[in-house]
C-alpha positions in Angstrom: 250.0 89.5 -31.8 249.8 90.4 -28.1 252.8 88.2 -27.4 255.2 90.6 -29.2 254.7 93.1 -26.3 256.3 92.5 -22.9 254.4 93.9 -20.0 253.7 93.2 -16.3 250.6 93.6 -14.3 249.3 93.8 -10.7 245.9 93.1 -9.3 244.1 95.1 -6.7 240.9 93.8 -5.1 239.5 97.2 -4.0 239.5 100.7 -5.4 240.9 102.2 -2.2 243.8 99.7 -2.1 244.8 100.8 -5.6 244.4 104.5 -4.9 246.5 104.2 -1.7 249.4 102.6 -3.7 249.1 105.4 -6.3 249.1 108.2 -3.8 251.2 106.9 -0.9 253.8 104.9 -2.9 253.9 106.6 -6.2 252.8 103.5 -8.1 252.2 104.5 -11.7 250.9 102.4 -14.5 250.6 103.0 -18.2 247.2 101.2 -18.3 244.4 100.8 -15.7 241.4 98.5 -16.1 238.5 99.3 -13.8 235.2 97.6 -13.2 232.5 100.3 -13.1 230.6 98.5 -10.3 232.8 98.3 -7.2 232.0 98.6 -3.5 233.0 101.7 -1.6 234.2 103.6 -4.7 233.1 102.9 -8.2 235.5 102.7 -11.2 234.6 106.2 -12.5 235.2 107.8 -9.1 238.5 106.0 -8.9 239.5 107.1 -12.4 238.8 110.7 -11.5 241.1 110.5 -8.5 243.9 108.9 -10.5 243.5 111.4 -13.3 244.3 114.2 -10.9 247.7 112.6 -10.4 248.4 111.0 -13.7 247.3 112.9 -16.9 248.6 110.4 -19.4 247.6 106.9 -18.1 245.2 104.9 -20.3 241.8 103.9 -18.7 239.7 100.9 -19.8 236.3 100.3 -18.1 234.4 97.1 -17.7 230.7 97.6 -17.7 227.5 95.7 -18.2 225.3 98.9 -18.2 225.0 101.0 -21.4 224.1 104.1 -19.3 227.7 104.3 -18.1 229.2 104.4 -21.6 229.1 108.2 -22.0 230.1 108.8 -18.3 233.4 107.0 -18.7 234.6 109.6 -21.3 234.5 112.3 -18.6 238.0 111.2 -17.6 239.5 110.8 -21.1 238.9 107.1 -21.5 240.9 104.9 -23.9 238.2 102.2 -24.3 235.6 100.2 -22.5 234.7 96.5 -22.6 231.0 95.5 -22.3 230.1 92.5 -20.2 230.2 89.5 -20.4 234.0 89.8 -20.6 235.6 87.3 -23.0 239.3 86.6 -23.7 238.8 87.9 -27.2 237.5 91.2 -26.1 240.2 91.7 -23.5 243.0 90.7 -25.9 241.6 93.1 -28.5 241.7 96.1 -26.2 245.1 95.2 -24.7 246.6 94.8 -28.1 245.2 98.3 -29.1 246.6 99.8 -25.9 250.0 98.2 -26.4 250.2 99.4 -30.0 249.2 102.9 -28.9 251.8 103.0 -26.0 254.5 101.7 -28.4 253.6 104.4 -30.9 253.8 107.4 -28.5 257.1 106.1 -26.9 258.9 106.3 -30.3 262.1 108.3 -30.1 263.1 111.2 -32.3 266.8 111.3 -33.4 268.5 114.4 -34.6 271.9 116.1 -35.0 273.3 119.5 -34.1 276.9 120.5 -34.6 277.9 116.9 -35.3 276.5 115.6 -32.1 273.6 113.1 -32.1 270.6 113.4 -29.7 267.6 111.2 -29.0 264.4 112.3 -27.2 261.0 110.7 -26.8 258.4 111.9 -29.3 255.9 112.0 -26.4 258.0 114.7 -24.8 258.0 117.0 -27.9 255.5 119.8 -27.7 256.2 121.3 -31.1 258.8 121.9 -33.8 259.6 125.4 -35.0 261.4 125.9 -38.3 263.9 128.8 -38.2 265.8 129.2 -41.5 268.1 126.2 -41.9 267.6 125.0 -38.4 264.6 123.6 -36.5 263.9 124.2 -32.8 262.4 121.3 -30.9 260.3 122.5 -28.0 259.7 120.2 -25.0 258.1 121.0 -21.7 261.5 121.2 -19.9 264.0 122.5 -22.6 264.5 123.3 -26.2 266.9 121.8 -28.7 268.3 122.9 -32.1 268.5 120.5 -35.0 270.0 120.6 -38.5 266.9 119.3 -40.3 264.5 120.2 -43.1 260.8 119.9 -42.6 260.8 116.8 -44.8 263.4 115.2 -42.7 261.5 115.9 -39.5 258.3 114.4 -40.9 260.1 111.1 -41.9 260.3 110.3 -38.1 256.8 111.4 -37.1 253.4 109.7 -36.9 250.9 111.9 -38.8 248.2 110.7 -36.4 250.0 112.3 -33.5 251.6 115.4 -35.1 250.0 118.1 -37.3 251.3 120.9 -39.5 249.5 124.1 -38.4 251.8 126.7 -40.1 254.8 126.8 -42.4 256.9 127.3 -39.2 255.1 124.8 -36.8 254.5 121.1 -36.4 252.7 120.4 -33.2 252.1 117.3 -31.0 248.4 116.7 -30.8 248.9 115.1 -27.4 250.1 118.5 -26.0 247.2 120.7 -27.1 245.6 122.4 -24.2 243.0 124.3 -26.2 242.2 125.6 -29.7 241.3 129.3 -29.4 240.3 130.9 -32.6 243.3 131.3 -34.8 245.7 130.1 -32.1 246.5 126.8 -30.4 247.5 126.8 -26.8 250.1 124.2 -25.9 250.9 122.4 -22.6 253.9 124.7 -22.2 251.4 127.7 -22.2 252.7 129.0 -25.6 250.2 130.2 -28.1 250.9 129.3 -31.8 249.3 130.8 -34.8 247.3 128.4 -37.0 247.5 129.2 -40.7 244.0 129.5 -42.3 244.9 126.7 -44.8 245.6 124.3 -41.9 242.8 125.2 -39.5 240.2 122.6 -40.7 242.8 119.8 -41.0 244.0 120.5 -37.4 240.4 120.4 -36.1 239.8 117.1 -37.8 243.1 115.5 -36.8 242.6 116.7 -33.2 239.1 115.2 -33.0 240.3 111.9 -34.4 243.2 111.9 -31.9 240.9 112.5 -28.9 238.5 109.9 -30.2 241.3 107.3 -30.3 242.3 108.2 -26.7 
């Protein structure tokens, strides 16, 4: 199953070597696999430094000590592999990571005034329904689309997006905080959560974070 995904990798023999490449040369990777026990700087310390630069990378930790399991989730960890490491364990985690990366990189296609547009679902903060049109809010700009709510949902993954109000569909990956009856998004906008959607939003958000 893993063979269907094409990916490249690089190996670093020390934490400082990897961190230097990330900071000095702008080397960015979708997935990092760290050993917890490393000389000079352990895997958790390294992950914290990389997380300051890259908020979206996936982290996987290798550890033979159960006391580290809860610590690794301080930096929003995708998964961990307990030692001894086997090919089966590694392939299982890599497959899950590739499936997740493939899922969030899905594109959203829409039309407005007879022109077709395509943007990454990962870039969408939320959808706002306004009459016959929808407004697609991203971090950098907004787009109008001639789409119904039903047409929008046909292209979305309901594990990544959630309906919080008759007017709003939000990207769970862009939630900064849930504050009472409002959700604060990465673009600093505050959106009203309908009472009928509040419990479902909390459950979906918890499940989304758990999968991360």
